[in-house]
N, C-alpha and C positions, 0 to 999 in steps of 0.2 A: 571783227569779232562781234557777234550780236548777243544781246542780253535780253531775252523776253522778260517782261515785268509782270507784277501781280495784277495791276489795274488794267482791265480790258477797255479799249476804246473802240467805238464803232468807226468803220472805215467808210468815209464818204468822200469820194472824189468827184467833184462837180466841175467839169470843164466849162469855163465861160468863153466858149468859142462860137462864133457865128458861121452860118453857112456862107460859102463863097470866100472864106479867108484862105490864106496861102497854104495852110496845113489842114485842109478840110478832112482828108482821108485818115490822116494820123489821129486827128482829134476824134473823129467818129469811132475809130477802133478803141481808143482809150476810154471814151465815154461809154461805149457799150459794155466794156469790162466793168467800169465803175458802177453803172446802173444795175447790172446783175448782182454785183457784190452787195450793193445797198439793199436789194430786194431778197438777198440770201437765196438766189436762184442758182442751184448747183448746175443744172442742165444748161442754163443760159451762160454760165461762166465757162463751161466746157466748150460751148459753141463759139465763144469769144476768144478762145485760146487755142494754141496748137495741141495736137495729140500728145506731144512730149510733155508739155506743161500739165495737161489734164491728167496724164498717167502718173506723174510724179507728185504734183501739188494738190490735185483734186480727186484722188482715186478712192477716197472713202467719204462717208457721210459726215465724218468728224472734221472734214477740211474747212467747212464754213466757220466752225468754232475755233479751230486752231489758227486760222489766218489772222484772227483778232489778236493773237499773242504777239504777232510781229509788229503791231502798232504802226500800220501804214499811215503816213501823215494825211490829215484831212484839212479842208479849207479851200480858199480861193486858189485856183490852179491856172497856170498859163504855160504854153509851150515856149521854151526859150530857144531850142535849137533842134534841128533835124539833120542827122548825118545819114547819107545814103551809102550804106555799106556795099550794097549790090542792088540791082533792079528789084529784087524780091526781098530785100532785107534793109530795114531802117532802124537807126538808133535815135530815140527821141528823149531830149532832156526837158523835164517838166519841173517848174517851181511851184511849191504848195505853201499856202499861208499868206497872211497879211502882215507885211513888215511893220506897219504902224500899230497894228493890234497885237501881233504875236512877238514883235521885236526881231524876227528872223524868218526867212523863207527857206524851206527845206527842198533839196533837190531829189527827184526821183527819176530813174532812167528806165525807159521802156524799150525792150527789144521787140520790134514788130516784123512779121513776115507775111508774105502773100500766100494764102492757102490755095488748094487746087481749084477752088471756085473763084479765085481772083480777088477775094476779100482780104483786107489787112486784119490780122489777129495778133493778140499778145503772145509772144514766145517766152518772155521772162521779164521780171522786174528786178531792178537793182536798187537797194537802199544805201545811201551814203551814211556811213557811221564813223564817228571819230572818238577814239578812246586813248587816253594817256598820250595825246599828241600824235597818234597814228591814225591816218584816214584809210578806211577800207570800204569796198563796195561789196555788199552781200546779196547773193541771189535769193529771191523769194522762192524760186523752184527748189533750190537745195535746202533751204530752211524748212519749207513745208514738207519736203520729202523726209527730212530728218524727224520732224515732229510726228508725222504719220507713222514712220517706222517705229518710233518709240511707243505710240499707241498700239500698233500691231503686236509689238513685242509683249506689252503688258496684257493685252487681250489673250494672246496665245498662252502666256505663262499663267494667267489666271485660270484659263480653261484646263490646262494640264495635258492637252493632247500632244502626244510625243512628236508626231510629224510637224504639227504647227509650231511647236517649240523650236525644233531644229531648223525649220524653214527660214526663220528670221535671223539666223546667226551666220557668222563668217564660216568659211570652210574649215579653218583651224579649230574654232570653238565647236563647230558641229562634229568634227572628227573626235574630239575629246568627249563631248556629251553623249554621242550615240553609243559609246562603249560602256556607259554606266549601266548598272543593273536597273531595270525598269522601276522597281520600287523606290530606289534611291533617287532617280531622276525626278519622279513625281513629287517626292518629298522636298527635293531641292527647289523645284520650280515654285511650289506652294510657298516655301519660305521666302523666296526672292520677291514674289508678287505682292506680298502683304506682310503685315497689315498696314493700311494707309490711314491717315487721319479721317475721321468720320465727316461726311458732307464736304470733303475738300475737293475743289475743282481741279482739273488737270492744269497745273501750272509749273511746268518744268523750267529749270534754269539751265541754259546751254552755253557752252563755249565752243566756237567753231574755228578750226584751223585747217584751211585747205581741205585735205582728205581725212582729217581726224576731228571728231567731235566728242565732247564730254557733256553728258546730260545728267542733271541731278533732280531727283524726284523725292518729295517728302514722304516719310513713313512715320509710324507712331513714335518710334525711337530712332532718330537719325535720318539718314537719307539713303536711297538706292541710287547708285552711281553707274550709269551706262557709258561705256566707251564704244563709239561707233566708227566704222571706217567706210569711207566713200569708195565704192567700186563702180565699174562701168554700168552695172545694172541698177545702182542706187546704194543707199546706206544699208549697212548690215551691222548687227551687234557683234563686236569683237570680244567684249568682256563685260562682266557685271560684278559690282561690289556692293557691300553694305557698310556704310560709314556710320558708326554709332559708338557710344560709350559703354553700351551693354556688351560684355565680353562674349556672352552666349550668342548674341545676334551678329557680332562682328564677322565680316567676311571680306578679306582683302581682294580676292580674285576668284571668280567662278572657274575660269580657265585653268588656273593653277590647281585649284581644288580638284577639278575633274581629273587632271593628270595624276595627282596624288592618289585619288581613289582608284583610278585605273591601274596604277602600280600595285596597289593593295590587292585588287581582285586578280590581277595577272599573277601576282605572287601566290595567292591561294590556289589558283588553277594549276600553276606549275608544281606547287607542293603536292596537291592531290594526285597529279600524274607522275610524281617523282622525276620530273624533267629537270635534271641537274644543269643542263646547258642554259635553260631559261632562268633557273634560280640564280645561277652565277651572274647573269646580266642584271637581274632585278635586285640583288642584295649587295650590301656593303661587303667588301672583300674580307674584313675581319670576321663578320658574322657568318658568311658562307664558308670560308676556309676553316674557321675554328669550330664550326658547329654543324651546319647542314651537310657539308661534304662528307662528314664521317658518321652522321646520325642515321638511325633506322627510322625513316620518316613515318612509316606506318604505325609506329609505337604511339604517336601523338596525333590526335584528330583535331584538325582546324576547321573553322566554318566553311560552308560552301561559298564559292566565288559569286554565286547569284544571290547570296544573302537570304536564303530561303528560311532560315531559322533564327537569324540575328538581325537586329536593327543597327544600322551604321550611324555613328556620330563622328564627324571630322572637324578638326580645328587646324587652321593654317597658322604657323609661327614664322618668324623672320627667317630661320635657317632650318626649319623642320616642319613636319606635319604629324599630328597625333590622331590616330584613328581608333575608335572604340567600337567593338562589335558585341552587342549585349543580347542575352536571353535570360531566362529565369534561373539557369544553372551557373552561368559563368559570364565573365567579361573578358574579352580578348583584346588586348591593346597591341597595335602594330605601329611601331615607331619608324618614321621615314626621315631620312636626312636629305636635305635639299642641295642640289648642285646647279648653280646658275651658269647658263651658257655665255661665253664671252661675246658671242655675236649679238648685236643690238636687236631688241624685239624678239629674240628667240626664247621659247618657253623653257622653264627649268626642267631638270630631271630629278627624280626622287629615287632613293635606294632604301630598301628595307634594312634596318640596322639591328632590330630586336623584335621579338614577339613574346609577350608576357600574358600568361593565362591566370586569371584570378578566379579561384573556385569559391563561390558564394557560400557553400555549406561548410567547407573546411577552413575557409579564410586563408588558404595557402596561395602564395604568389610564385608561380612557376615560370621561369624564363626558359624559352626554347633552347637557348645556348647551354643552360645548365642541365636540362633534361638529357641532351645528347652527349655532353662532354664530361659532366661531373663524375659519373660512375666509371667511365672509361679511364679518366685521369686518375681516379683513386686506385684502380687496379695497377696502372703503370707505376704509380708512386710506391704502392705496397711491394711490387716486384723489385723495384730499384732499391728500396730500403732493406729488403731481405738480403739482397746481394751487396749492399753497401756501395752501390754504383753511383758515384758522385756526379758523373756527367748527366745521367738521367734524373737524378734527384734535383739538380739545378734546373732542368728543363720542365719538371713536373710541378714545381712550386712557384709561389708568387715571388715577385721581386723582393719583397720584404723578407720572407722566409729564406730565400736563397742568399741574400746579402748578409743577413744576420747569422746564418749558420753554415750552409753548404759551401759557399764560396771561400770561407775561412778555414776549410779543412782540406786535407789531402788524403791519398789512398791509405796512408799509414795511420794518421790521427783519427780518421773516421772509425777505424776498427776498435778504438778504445772507448767509444761512447756506449752507454748502457741501453742498447737497443735489442736485447735478446728476445723480448716479447714480440718483436716484429719479424722474427726469423721465418714465421709462417707467411708465405706470400699470397695466401688465398683467404682474405677476410670474407666473412659471411655477412652480407648486408641484412640488417634488421629493419631499418626504417630510413626514409629520406624526407627531409623537410626543406622546402624551398622558401627563401626569404629575400626575394629580389636578387641582388648581386651576391648574396651569401647562400650557400647550400650546406646543410648539415646532414651528414650521412653517418648513422650509427651502425657499427659492425660488431660482430663477435670474432675475436682474433686471439689465438693462444688462450682460449677459455676465459677471456676477459672482454668486457664491453668497452669499446673505444669509439670516440666520435671524431670523424674527420670534418674539418671546416674547409670548404673550397670557396674561393672568391673569383669574381670575374675580372679579367685583365685582357684588353684588346679583343673582346668577343669570345674568349675562351675561359674556362674555369680551371684554376690551379689550386693545389693544396696550399693553404695558408697556415694551418696549424693542425695539431692532433691533440685532443683532450683525453687524458687518462686519469685513473684514480690509483695512484701509487703512494704508499705511506712515505712520509718525509720528503715528498717532492712537489713542486708546483703542478697544478692540474694541466698546465700548458707544456707540451713537448717542446715547442719552439723556445719558450722561455728557459726551460731546463737545459736544453742543448746550448743555447746562447751563453749560459753561464759556464758550461763545461768546456766550451771551445778554447778559451785562454788557458785552462788547466791542461788540456791535451797538447796544445801548442807549446806550452812551457815544458812539459815532460819530454816532448820530442826534441826540443832545443837542447835540453840537458843531456839527452842521450847522444845527440850529434856532437855535443861539445867535447866528447872524449877524443875527437879527432883534432890534433893540433892544427891541421890545415884549414879547419872550418871555423876558427875562432871569430873572425870578423862577421861572418854570416850569422853565426849562432847568437852573438851579442845583439845584432839587429832584431832577431826573432825574440829574444828575451826582453829587450826594451819595449817591443811592440806588445808584449803580453803583460807587462808589469806597470804599476802605478808610477807617477812622477816621483814620489818619495822613494820607492824601491830603486828606481833607476838612479836617482841622485846619490843614494847611499851606497849602492853596490855597482851596478853595471856601467855607470858613467865613470867609475874610478879605476877601471881595469880594461886591459885589452885582451884578456883571456878569461875563461871560466875557471874560477878558483876551485881547487880540490875536486875538479869535475862536478861542481854543483852539488857536492855532498850526496851524489847518487840519488837525487830527489825523484828521478823518473821512476825508480822501482817502487817508491812509496805511493806515487801518484797513480799507479796502475791498480791499486787496491779497489775493490768494488765500491760503488757509490752507496753511501749509507743514508745521507739526507742532504737537502738543500734548504737553508733557512733564509728567508727574505726579510729585510727590514728597510726602513727609509734610507739609511745611510750606507749600509753594507750588506753583503751576502756571505754566508758561511757555508762552505761545502765540506762535508765530512766524508772521507774515504776510508774504507776498512773499519776497524773497531779499536777498542782501547789497547789492544795488544800490538796492532800493526796497521799503519796507514798514514793518513795526513789530514790536517784541518787547513783548508785554504780560505783565506779572507780576501774578498774582492770588493772593490769600490767601482763606482761609475764615474768615468772621466771622459769628457768630450763625447758623450753619447755611447760609450763603449764600456763593457765590464773588463776591468784589469785587476791583476793580482797585487795585493798590497803586503801580504805576509803568508808564509806557509810554515806550519808546525809539523815536523816529521815525528812520527810516533813509532817506537820500537819496543815499547813495554809500558808497564804501569808506573814505574818510578820516574821521578823528574829527570834523573840522569839519562833516561832512555828517550827523552824528548828534546827536540831542538827547533828553535825558531830560525829559519833560514836567513832572513834579512839581517837580523842582529848578529848571527854567527859569521856570515860572510863578511859583513862590515868589520867585525873584530879581526878576522884573518887578514884582511887587507890592511887594516890599521897597524897591526903588529908585525907585518912583514912575513906572515906565515902562509900566505896564499901560494899554492903549488900549481904550476903549469901542467897541462896534460902532457904525458910522455908519448913519444912515438909508439904506434900500435904494436911494433915488434919488439919493444924493450921489455925485458923480464922484470918482474917485481923484485926489488931488493929490500930485504928485511934488515933494519938497523939494530934491532934489539931482539932478545928472546921473546917468544910469544907470551903475552901478558894482557889480560883483559883490562880495559880502561873505560871510563865513562864515555858516553856517546858524543859529548861536546868535542868539536874539532876532530872527528874521527871518521873513518870509512870502514865499510864492511868488505870482506872478501871471503870467497869460498875456499875451504881447504880441500885437500885431495879426498878426504872422506866425504862421501855423498851425504847431503842433508845436514852437514855440520857447518856452522858459521861462527866467526869470532869478530870482535871489534878491535881495530888497530888504530893507534894515534895517527893523525894526518901528517905529523912531522916525520914519521918513520916509514911512510909508504909513498912511492911514486904511483899515482892512480892511473890504471889503464882499463879498469873494468867497472861494472855496476856495483852498487852497494849490495851487501849480502842479504839474502832473503831469509827471515826466520822460518823454520820448517813449518809447512802446513798453513802458512798465512797468506800466500800469494797464489792466485789462480795460475795454472801452467801457461795459459794463453797470453799472460801479460808479459812474458819474455819471448818474443818471436825468435825463431832460430836465425843465427847469423849475426845477432847483435853482439858487439864486442863486450 
C-alpha cells in the first residue's frame, strides 16, 4: 500500500556503473531512464520505456509532476541482481542510498524488456514498501496510472463536459450518471469538483489494494474521496464522495445519489404517463396500493422529469433519500426509502414512499396520499355511518378510532348511538386543509357544518375523528361515542339478562362495563341479574341530553327530569366504566333510584329475584296498588299506554320496565324484545 506524502523530492537516479561491467546493458537502460527523468524530458522518458508504460504512466503533461509524488529513492545506486525471466525480459534489483550516510539502502526493482529495435527499455518499476509489518511491492505504472486518472477526472468534472465526465467513470457509475437530467448532472459535477483550497498543489493521499484504490483530495471543507477500480484498460472512477462536517456539503456516494435521483425522475415520468405498472415497481407498496392505485393522477400536477421548471436538491441519509424540487410557487418533496441488496458491492434500490407538495402562497402541506385517498375515504365512512355498517366503519377509521369505539359495539348496540345527523350519506365538501399526516375536511351535512379529521396510517388516510358543534356534548364525536359505548353495552346486557340461560355471559358483560367498586358491591356478589336489573335498559334508551366532562368523572344525562337516567362514569385502566346509574321516572325522590345502592340492598336483604323462564306467566301476589319506585318494577297493563309500579317482591319479572306514556321514542324498543 503506498502513501504519497506532501513533501516532494526530486528523483535522481545516478548509476555508478562503468562500461564493460557485467551488467552493462541493464545499467545503460536504467541510466537512460534516470537521466531523462532528471532532465524532465517527457519525450526522452517515453523513448526509454515500453509503449505500455508510456501509455499508462506518461500519457499526460502532468506525468513529470505526478511522478514526484511517488518519492522514488535517490542517491548512490548499484545493481545487486539480474534475473533473466526470458531472453527478452529481465528483472533487475537495484539498491539506492549510502548505508553509512542514510543508515539504510532501499531496493528498487526494474522490469526491463527488449523492444523491436533490440534495445533494453524500462517496462515497469516496483517500489518496496513496508507498513504495519507487511511488505508489499507497488508498481509505478499502476500508481502513475491512478494519479493521472484522478487528474483526468478532476479536469473533466471541472470543465463540466458531459461526455468527458462519463468517459472517466466505470460502466456502473456511467450508467447511473448518464440518466440524470443534464442540468442536474452539470450542477453535481461542479459541486464535486470544488471548491479546493486556494494555491493548493495537487497532493492526493491514496490507498491502493490490488484492484481497488481510495484517493483523498483536500477541498475547502473536508475532502473529496474517489474510489477507483482497476480494469484491463486501466483505472476508472467507481464512486465519488464528499467527507465533511458541513451537512449541506456532505455526500456519502455519488453512485447511490444518482440511483436515487433516477428513481425520482423515473417516478415523475411514469406518473405523467399514468403508467401504473412502472409506478408499482418504483413505489413503496403501501404508498402505491393505498394512494396511487386508486387516485386520479391528472388531478395533481407534479414537476417534469427533466426538471425544466424546478431545481433539484438531494440528500442521502442512512436508510432513505430526501429530494426537494423547488420553484417560486412550490416545493415538492419526494421521500425515497432505501433497500440494500444482500449481494456484496451491489448498489441499493430506492422506492418512493411519499410525495409532499408545499404551496408557498397558502403555506399548505399536501401529501399525495391524502389528496387521492382522503375524500374517497370520507365518502366511504359517511355511507357506512349512515347505514350503521360496523364492518365498513372499522375499515374506514384509524386504529385508535376503531378500537375505542367501533370494535366495542355490535349490530344492536350501534343502533342506540345518537348519530341521527349522519343519516344523510352525502356530505357536501366545503373546504379541505392539508397538514402533513393530518387532513381536515369541512363539510355541510344535515344542514350543519362538520369537520372530518383524517390521519395517515400505512400510506392511506383514515377517519380519526369528527368534530361537531352540539349543545351539551364534547366537540369530538370519537370522545362522545367512547363515553356512550359502556352505556349501550350495559343496556344490552340488562336486556339479555332477562333470559335465565344467559346469566353467566351477561354478568361478564356487566363487569366489563362497570367500575371495580360497582362490580365489588353488586356483580361479584351474585350469579344472576337481580330483579332483571331493574329494567334499566328502558331508561338508558332515552335520548342523550348532555355529556359533562371533568378530571375525575363523566356525567351522561339521558332523557329529562321526567324520564331517563343519569350515568356516572370513571376512567379505570384507560377505559371509561360505569360507577353508578340513577334511574328517573318522575320529579319526586320516590321516582328516582340509584342502581348500585338498590341492587346491593336487594342482595344484602335476600330480596334479589332470579329471572323467570320466558314462558312463565306473571303471578300477582297482591291487589294492584301503587308503591314507591324503590325495589320496584314496571309492567304494562292490558290497557295501551297505561303503566303502573309494582313491588319487586310481588312480581316474577320477565319483561322490561314500564315506559311512561310519551317519554320514550318508539325505536328504543325494537320488535321482538321480551
